C-alpha positions as CSV (number, residue, x, y, z in Angstrom):
1,M,-11.4,-20.3,-19.0
2,K,-9.8,-19.2,-15.7
3,V,-9.1,-15.4,-15.3
4,N,-6.4,-14.3,-12.9
5,N,-7.1,-11.1,-11.2
6,M,-4.7,-8.8,-9.3
7,I,-5.3,-6.4,-6.5
8,K,-2.4,-4.1,-5.8
9,N,-1.7,-1.4,-3.2
10,K,-1.0,2.1,-4.3
11,L,1.5,3.0,-1.6
12,F,4.0,4.2,-4.2
13,H,1.3,6.4,-5.8
14,W,0.4,8.0,-2.4
15,M,4.0,8.5,-1.3
16,D,4.8,10.3,-4.6
17,K,1.6,12.4,-4.5
18,Q,2.3,13.5,-1.0
19,K,6.2,13.7,-1.4
20,V,7.0,11.4,1.6
21,S,9.6,8.8,2.1
22,I,9.4,5.3,3.7
23,S,11.4,6.7,6.6
24,E,9.0,9.6,7.2
25,I,6.0,7.3,7.1
26,S,7.7,4.9,9.5
27,K,8.6,7.6,11.9
28,D,5.1,9.2,11.8
29,T,3.1,5.8,12.0
30,G,5.3,3.5,13.9
31,L,5.1,1.0,11.0
32,S,8.3,-0.8,10.3
33,R,10.5,0.2,7.3
34,T,10.5,-3.4,6.3
35,T,6.8,-3.6,6.2
36,L,6.5,-0.4,4.2
37,T,9.2,-1.4,1.7
38,D,7.6,-4.8,1.1
39,L,4.3,-3.1,0.5
40,K,5.8,-0.4,-1.8
41,F,7.6,-3.0,-4.0
42,H,4.5,-5.6,-3.9
43,R,6.5,-8.2,-2.1
44,T,3.6,-9.2,0.2
45,A,0.4,-10.9,-0.5
46,R,-1.4,-9.7,2.7
47,I,-1.7,-6.5,4.6
48,D,-2.5,-6.4,8.4
49,L,-5.7,-4.3,9.1
50,R,-3.7,-2.2,11.6
51,T,-1.2,-1.3,8.9
52,L,-4.0,-0.6,6.4
53,E,-5.8,1.7,9.0
54,S,-2.5,3.5,9.8
55,L,-1.7,4.1,6.2
56,C,-5.3,5.3,5.4
57,Q,-5.2,7.7,8.3
58,Y,-1.8,9.0,7.4
59,F,-2.7,9.7,3.8
60,N,-6.3,10.6,4.6
61,I,-7.7,8.1,2.2
62,T,-10.1,5.1,2.3
63,P,-9.1,1.5,1.8
64,G,-10.7,1.6,-1.6
65,E,-8.2,4.5,-2.6
66,F,-5.3,2.5,-1.3
67,F,-5.9,-0.5,-3.5
68,E,-6.2,-0.9,-7.3
69,Y,-7.8,-3.8,-9.1
70,K,-6.3,-4.8,-12.4
71,P,-7.0,-8.1,-14.2
72,K,-3.9,-10.0,-15.1
73,E,-3.1,-10.0,-18.8
74,K,-3.8,-13.3,-20.5
């Protein structure tokens, strides 16, 4: 039986926790609003390492804290 797994980013969680908007993150990090919006709504399958590093520095978290692993429901 094949099991499908999902790894999702937790950008929305960190934004909510630190009460910041996409506009604020974009202004402070230089990342595009489009990139951040796509990440927030899980519309991308990949993340650039520079983007990941910028977000980890911005939120003061590790890459492990930025991602969540959840098996897909069968």
